[in-house]
N, C-alpha and C positions, 0 to 999 in steps of 0.2 A: 346185765344189770348189777351184778355183784361188784364189778370193777368200778362202775360209776358210783355206787353207794360207798364203797370203801374210800374212794377219792374224797368224798365229802364228809367222812366220818370224823376226821380229826378237826372238830369244829374250832378248837383253840388255835390250830395252826392253819386255818383256811386262808389267812391273809399272807401266808409265807410263800416263798418261791415255789413254783410248781415242781421243780426238781427235788426239793425237800419233801414235798408231798409224795412223789413217786418213791423216794427212798423210804419214807414212812410206810407206804403201802407194801413195798417189797419186804421190809423187816417184819411187819405184822404177819404177812403170809408165811414167811419162813418160820416164825415162832409158832404159828398155828399148826403148821405141818410137822414140826419137830415134837410136839406134844400130842398125846391122845386128847380126845374131845373134852372130857371132864377136867383134867388138869389144865388144859389150854383155856377153858372157860374161867376157871378159878384164878389162874395166874393172870390172865388178861384183865379181869376185873380189878385185882389188886394193883397191877401196873397202871391201869387207867386212873384209879383213885390217887395213887402216889404221884403220878405225873401231873394231875390236876392240882394237887396240894402244893407241889414244888412250884408250879407256874404262878400260884397265887401269892407266895410268900417271898419271892425273889426280888432283888432290886436291880438286876442287870438284864439287858436284853438277851444276852447269850444263854443265861440260865432259864429265862422265860421260854425261849425257843426250844431249849433242851427239854424242859418240862412238857411243852406241847407235843414234842416228838414222842416222848415216853408215853404220854396219855394216848396219843394216836396209835401207838403200838399195842397198848392194852386194849383199846377199843376195837381195833381191827382183829386182833387175835380172838377176843371174846365173841365178837359178832360172827366171825367165820366158824368158830367151834359151835356156837349155838345153832346157826343155820345148818351146819352139817349134822348135828344131833337130831334136830327136828326133821330134816329130810330122811335120815336113816330110820327114824321111828315111825314115819308116816307110811301108810299103805300106798302103793304106786298110784292107784286111781284117785287118791285124795291129796297127793303130794303138793300139787299147785295151790289148792285151797288152804292147806296147812301152812305152806310157805308164805302165802299172802297174809294170812292171819299173823304169822310171826313178824312180818314187816310192820303191820299195823301196831302190834304190841311194842315192838322196839321203838318205833317213832313216838308213840305216846310216852314210853318210858324215858326217852331222851328229852322230850319237851316238858313234861311236868316238873322235873327237878330244876330245869333252867328257869321256869316261871317262878318256882318257889325260891330259888336263890335270888332272883331279881326282886321279889317282894321282901325277902329278908334283908337284902342290901339297902333298901330304902329305910329300914329301921336301925340296923346295926352297922352298916358299912360293908364295903365289898370284901375286904380281907376276912373279917370275922364270919361273914356269910359263906364265903368260899371254903374257908378252913372247916367250918361247921359241917358243910355239905360233904367234904372229903372224909371227915371223921365219921359222919353218919353212914356214908357209903361203905367205908371199911368195916364198921360195926355190922352192917347188914351182910356184907360178904362173909365175915367171920361166922355170924349166926347161920347163914345158909350152908356154909361149909360144915359146920357141926351137925346140922340136920342131915346133910347128905351122908356124912360118915355113919350116923346112927342107922340110916336106912340101908347102907351097903353091907 
């Protein structure tokens, strides 16, 4: 199921060549394995937001695709790190229930911002809505990182 999910994770690049998606998947897996869970999650979130921001403000197709690939790398790395952390922290007899809950939360977390950006786009336009979303996401990531450092 992980492979099927990761293939669909890079929503921005889902229209791209399947070989590009496979490359995106490979790079996100390598990145997630090279970093420990916590840094992989943090770096993945920052890379996702940066790639999404680049995709929104570029004027060439090549940069749009590059931004989508970068966003897919970040999403894949953060998803894999999150699922790994949840699985490791769950008792063996509850692991499937906890993993299922993780998938529900992730899908809601992916859907709600898309709906919000769509609503904002109707009011302020696509680029301001997208850039605002990316800035907000980066601010939340920075805030969560600061909270994590205080707890550690």
